[in-house]
C-alpha angles and dihedrals in degrees: 000000000000091000095056091046090055090051092053093047089047091052092048091049091050091048092051090049091052091047092050091049092049091050091048093051091046090055093058115096114251110263093012093138095043115107110203120215118234121252107277100185108134093020129113128217139204109292104178138020111227100178134004123182112169126185114263094259096069116106127218094258091062096040102067105127094215089064092081098044124100130002125325119256128236111254103067124236094347090061098040124057105200131218105240118215100190121225096307105008126117145204128208116203136184113224123226091254135355117282135198144192116290141157114312123349117003102192137026120202110196110213124179092245136147094300087066099038097270134098124274106244127193120249141157128226127215130181133208139184094206106025091244108072112050129197124199115240092203136008094231138058116266134216131189119295112259110285093356131109090226145051118237113223124196118199092214109190094358109108105183146153094217130178103181135061128193121198116191130187111235101199125232094094128127098243127070088218088064117199112004105208119205102173144344117219129191111206099194110048117186110242118211115242113249119245115232 
């Protein structure tokens, strides 16, 4: 008789656990875990990978060069396979068109950080007009903006135009894959003057 009583109590306990979980999920606001991407109309994205040198701890799945090209997709990490840099690796990309300094942020680097279920990892960003001489955009390592799947980069005193962006892992992060880059966006593309 003891055995059947334990089964009944076990079933009740399981039922109460399921009920508590259902009530908890019902109390969450709809879309609470969804991170919306910013409007990217008028922006340009990475179009070609020039150089990619990951750290030795990056597997094949995270080292496909096409992973960093074009805009990010809605849906977070499940919809975007990142390009992992490793703790001190880097990637150099050519943007679709040249870009320059403008009002507010000038670049967004999308990294698979905490907003998308990953870990925010430190990295630096450099820009170049020729793909040979590189200039730091900041003197410190960056991580994603609070609650966002990207880091906003301002070019400060750098005018441009620039065509190339380098993102480099700066170590010290929690993941051996280092920064996992999803996309690189330039917010102020240079438009060619029209010929009359």
